[in-house]
C-alpha positions as CSV (number, residue, x, y, z in Angstrom):
1,M,-12.5,150.6,80.8
2,T,-14.7,147.5,81.5
3,A,-15.4,144.7,79.0
4,W,-19.0,145.9,78.9
5,Q,-18.2,149.5,78.0
6,S,-15.7,148.4,75.3
7,A,-18.3,146.0,73.9
8,V,-20.9,148.8,73.8
9,L,-18.4,151.2,72.0
10,G,-17.5,148.4,69.6
11,L,-21.2,147.9,68.8
12,V,-21.6,151.6,68.3
13,Q,-18.5,151.8,66.1
14,G,-19.6,148.8,64.0
15,L,-23.1,150.0,63.4
16,A,-22.4,153.7,63.0
17,E,-19.3,153.4,60.8
18,F,-21.2,152.1,57.8
19,L,-24.6,153.6,58.5
20,P,-24.6,157.3,57.5
21,V,-25.0,158.5,61.1
22,S,-21.4,159.2,62.1
23,S,-19.5,156.7,64.3
24,S,-17.2,159.5,65.5
25,A,-20.1,161.5,66.9
26,H,-21.6,158.4,68.6
27,L,-18.3,157.3,70.1
28,A,-17.7,160.8,71.4
29,L,-21.2,161.2,72.8
30,F,-21.9,157.8,74.4
31,P,-19.3,158.1,77.2
32,W,-20.5,161.7,77.7
33,V,-24.2,160.8,78.0
34,L,-23.6,157.7,80.1
35,G,-21.0,159.3,82.4
36,W,-18.1,157.0,81.4
37,Q,-14.5,158.0,81.2
38,D,-13.8,159.0,77.6
39,P,-11.1,156.6,76.2
40,G,-10.2,159.3,73.6
41,L,-10.0,159.6,69.8
42,S,-7.1,157.1,69.6
43,F,-9.2,154.3,71.1
44,D,-12.0,155.2,68.7
45,A,-9.6,155.0,65.8
46,A,-8.2,151.7,66.9
47,L,-11.7,150.2,67.0
48,H,-11.7,150.8,63.2
49,L,-9.7,147.6,62.8
50,G,-12.9,145.8,63.5
51,T,-14.9,147.6,60.8
52,L,-11.9,147.3,58.5
53,A,-12.1,143.6,58.8
54,A,-15.9,143.7,58.2
55,A,-15.6,145.8,55.0
56,S,-12.7,143.7,53.7
57,A,-14.5,140.4,54.3
58,Y,-17.8,141.6,52.9
59,F,-16.4,143.1,49.7
60,Y,-13.4,140.7,49.1
61,R,-14.9,139.5,45.8
62,E,-15.2,143.1,44.5
63,W,-11.6,143.8,45.5
64,L,-10.4,140.7,43.8
65,E,-12.3,141.6,40.6
66,L,-10.8,145.1,40.7
67,L,-7.3,143.8,41.1
68,R,-7.8,141.2,38.3
69,G,-9.1,143.9,36.0
70,F,-6.2,146.2,36.8
71,L,-3.6,143.5,36.2
72,K,-5.3,142.4,33.0
73,D,-5.8,145.9,31.6
74,P,-5.3,149.1,33.7
75,R,-7.8,150.8,31.3
76,S,-10.6,148.3,32.0
77,D,-13.5,149.2,34.2
78,G,-11.9,147.5,37.2
79,G,-8.6,149.2,36.5
80,R,-10.1,152.6,36.2
81,L,-12.2,152.2,39.3
82,L,-9.2,151.0,41.3
83,F,-7.2,154.0,40.2
84,G,-10.1,156.2,41.1
85,L,-10.3,154.7,44.6
86,A,-6.6,155.2,45.1
87,A,-6.8,158.9,44.1
88,A,-9.9,159.4,46.2
89,T,-8.1,158.2,49.3
90,I,-5.4,160.9,49.2
91,P,-7.5,164.0,50.3
92,G,-8.8,162.2,53.5
93,G,-5.3,160.8,54.3
94,L,-3.7,164.2,54.0
95,A,-6.4,165.9,56.0
96,G,-6.0,163.2,58.7
97,L,-2.3,163.9,59.0
98,V,-2.8,167.6,59.4
99,L,-5.9,167.8,61.5
100,H,-6.1,164.7,63.6
101,D,-4.4,166.1,66.7
102,R,-6.5,169.4,66.5
103,L,-9.7,167.4,66.4
104,E,-8.6,165.5,69.5
105,A,-8.8,168.9,71.3
106,W,-12.1,170.3,70.2
107,G,-14.0,167.8,68.1
108,R,-15.6,166.0,71.0
109,F,-17.4,169.2,72.3
110,P,-21.1,168.0,72.2
111,P,-22.6,170.9,70.2
112,I,-20.2,170.3,67.3
113,P,-21.2,166.7,66.5
114,A,-24.9,167.6,67.2
115,A,-24.8,170.4,64.6
116,M,-22.9,168.3,62.1
117,L,-25.5,165.5,62.4
118,V,-28.3,167.9,61.5
119,V,-26.5,169.9,58.8
120,F,-25.1,166.9,56.9
121,G,-28.3,164.9,57.5
122,L,-30.1,167.7,55.5
123,L,-27.5,167.6,52.8
124,L,-27.9,163.8,52.5
125,G,-31.6,164.3,52.2
126,A,-31.2,166.9,49.4
127,A,-28.7,164.7,47.5
128,S,-31.0,161.7,47.8
129,R,-34.0,163.7,46.5
130,F,-32.4,165.6,43.7
131,G,-29.5,163.4,42.6
132,A,-29.9,161.6,39.2
133,K,-29.2,158.2,40.7
134,S,-28.4,156.8,37.3
135,I,-24.6,156.1,37.3
136,A,-23.5,152.5,37.9
137,L,-20.3,151.7,39.9
138,K,-18.4,150.7,36.8
139,D,-19.1,154.1,35.2
140,V,-17.8,156.3,38.0
141,S,-15.4,158.8,36.5
142,F,-12.0,159.7,37.8
143,R,-13.3,163.2,38.5
144,S,-16.3,161.9,40.5
145,A,-14.0,159.6,42.5
146,V,-11.7,162.5,43.5
147,L,-14.6,164.7,44.4
148,I,-16.0,162.0,46.6
149,G,-12.6,161.6,48.2
150,C,-12.5,165.3,48.9
151,A,-15.8,165.0,50.6
152,Q,-14.5,162.1,52.7
153,A,-11.9,164.5,54.2
154,L,-14.8,166.4,55.9
155,A,-15.6,163.3,58.0
156,L,-12.7,164.1,60.3
157,V,-15.2,166.4,62.1
158,P,-17.4,164.3,64.5
159,G,-21.0,164.2,63.3
160,V,-20.3,164.5,59.6
161,S,-20.0,160.7,59.0
162,R,-17.6,159.2,56.6
163,S,-20.1,157.0,54.9
164,G,-22.7,159.7,55.1
165,V,-20.7,162.4,53.4
166,T,-19.3,160.1,50.7
167,I,-22.7,158.7,49.9
168,T,-24.1,162.3,49.8
169,A,-21.3,163.4,47.4
170,A,-21.8,160.3,45.3
171,L,-25.6,160.8,45.0
172,A,-25.1,164.5,44.2
173,L,-22.8,163.4,41.4
174,G,-25.5,161.1,40.0
175,L,-24.5,157.7,41.3
176,S,-27.3,155.2,42.1
177,F,-28.0,154.3,45.7
178,E,-26.2,150.9,45.2
179,A,-23.2,152.4,43.4
180,A,-22.9,155.2,46.0
181,A,-23.0,152.9,49.0
182,T,-20.6,150.3,47.4
183,F,-18.1,153.0,46.4
184,S,-18.3,154.4,49.9
185,F,-17.6,151.0,51.4
186,L,-14.7,150.3,49.1
187,L,-13.2,153.7,49.8
188,A,-13.5,153.0,53.5
189,V,-10.9,150.2,53.4
190,P,-7.7,152.2,52.8
191,I,-8.6,155.2,54.9
192,T,-9.9,153.1,57.7
193,L,-6.7,151.1,57.7
194,A,-4.6,154.3,58.0
195,A,-6.8,155.7,60.8
196,A,-6.8,152.4,62.7
197,L,-3.0,152.0,62.5
198,H,-2.5,155.6,63.5
199,G,-4.9,155.3,66.5
200,L,-3.3,152.0,67.6
201,H,0.2,153.5,67.5
202,K,-0.9,156.4,69.8
203,L,-3.1,154.3,72.0
204,D,-2.1,154.0,75.7
205,A,-0.9,150.4,76.3
206,S,-3.1,150.2,79.3
207,L,-6.2,150.2,77.0
208,L,-5.0,147.2,75.0
209,G,-6.3,144.6,77.4
210,T,-9.1,142.1,77.0
211,P,-11.9,144.7,76.9
212,F,-10.3,146.3,73.8
213,W,-10.2,143.0,71.9
214,I,-13.8,142.4,72.9
215,G,-14.8,145.8,71.5
216,L,-12.8,145.0,68.3
217,A,-14.6,141.7,67.8
218,V,-18.0,143.3,68.4
219,S,-17.2,146.1,66.0
220,A,-16.3,143.6,63.2
221,V,-19.5,141.6,63.6
222,S,-21.8,144.6,63.9
223,G,-20.0,146.3,61.0
224,A,-20.8,143.4,58.7
225,L,-24.4,143.5,59.7
226,A,-24.5,147.2,59.2
227,I,-23.2,147.0,55.6
228,R,-25.9,144.4,54.8
229,A,-28.6,146.5,56.5
230,L,-27.6,149.7,54.7
231,L,-27.6,148.2,51.3
232,G,-31.0,146.8,51.9
233,A,-32.4,149.9,53.4
234,L,-31.2,152.2,50.7
235,S,-32.7,150.1,48.0
236,R,-36.0,149.9,49.8
237,W,-36.5,153.3,51.6
238,G,-33.7,155.5,50.3
239,A,-31.9,157.8,52.7
240,A,-35.0,159.1,54.5
241,P,-34.7,157.0,57.7
242,F,-31.1,158.1,58.2
243,V,-31.9,161.7,57.6
244,A,-34.7,161.6,60.2
245,Y,-32.4,159.8,62.7
246,R,-29.6,162.4,62.3
247,I,-31.9,165.3,62.8
248,L,-33.6,163.8,65.9
249,A,-30.2,162.7,67.3
250,G,-28.7,166.1,66.8
251,A,-31.7,167.9,68.4
252,G,-31.6,165.4,71.3
253,I,-27.9,166.0,71.9
254,F,-28.5,169.8,71.9
255,A,-31.3,169.3,74.4
256,I,-29.2,167.2,76.8
257,W,-26.3,169.6,76.5
258,L,-28.5,172.6,77.3
259,S,-30.0,170.8,80.3
260,R,-26.7,170.1,82.0
């Protein structure tokens, strides 16, 4: 893999990890569309270290506030939210341990991410339109946190989108756009760390050269920009632009696949 290819994949990972458009689908499809050798799911997972750094740096104040609240009083808003985030991480972690290797085999077949882009894009649109959008982050219940965590497990399928499905679930449960996005980003940190370390452990040592580190740096910078862009876009336009993109991208992938 060249430095240029790794940088492109790092950019794709950084932007698509936090925008609700599925980084796994884009990372699987870019090499296929461009005729590059596919570096594999482990390389994609290792690139998550960059987006992990972006999420950790962007929300470090929120994490410190949650930890202070928990240490001061586990029953405080911060303590309850931290406990909810911990519980919400479990379903995705267990699903990853069980299904990761199976997804390596069939999850990168183009029609699968194409279909998931469309289906879960429509679900995001429905949740955005019909959700109450009234619950603030501090008021997220333990039950809602666990349900969002269960939804996160679906993101193992390329095309679903981790941020997309967690924001969809959060909106369906009544969270505001800001609360849904922030909860999704906070929830990304532990599961992304686990996925990145697992991918790095399985990654062929030949892929850990300079190009990989370039991709990692690009994914970190673009990830931070994507977080800022999404928070602004959701407050201004809602989820409509991302729903439209997912449907168009899914249809485009189907068209390319049928033409080959």
